N, C-alpha and C positions, 0 to 999 in steps of 0.2 A: 568080435565082427565089427567092422564098420562099413557102414552102407553109405554111400554117396549118391545124393538126389540134387537135383538141380532146380530152381526157381523160376525158370523160363516162363512158365505160364502163369503163374502169379504176376510176375513183374509185366508180362504183355498186358493182363487184364488192369492192374492198376494203371496203366499208361493208355488204356484203350487203342492198343495195337494190333494189328491182324498177324497172325502167323505167314500169312502170304506175303506181307509188306517185309517181313524180318526175313523170310525166305529169298525174296528178290535182292535185299540189301546185302546177305551173307553170299550169294550166289549159289545156293543150294536149292534142291528142289524142295516143294512143299511138304513132300513125303517125309523127307530126312529131318525137316524142322519139325515136324507133327511128332516123329518118333523122340526128338529132343524133349518137346512139349510135355510128352504123355510118359517121361522116364523110360522109354521102351530102350532107349539107346542113349549113352551119355558122349557129349560131345568132347573133343578134344581140347586140351587146355588151351591152344591156339583160337579154335573155334569159339570156346566159352570166353575168351578176351575180345574177339571181335563183336561178339553180342553184347557183351558190356559196354565196349566203346560206342556201338550203335545206339544202345538203348541209354546211354549217357548214365551209368551207374559203375559202381565198383565191383569187380568181380568176385570179390568174396560175397557180395549180395545177392549172387545167383546160385551159391552153394550152401546145402544144408547136408550136415553130416549127423547121421543117425547113429551113434556109437553105442554097441550092446556088449555086455560084460559075458561073453559065451567062450 
């Protein structure tokens, strides 16, 4: 089983950026961005690319794959 998680929370903390700011830049609600940050909901690949562009990082830096052998 492969579980995909995102690192948006970690990157925001590393850069000292608030979720509210990211939500504004994405044109999304704070609640939607918060659900991405808390990994309750995963952004689409398009949104993930937008986040990476806004945060000036490679999109692969936002993805964590926890692959298990089940």
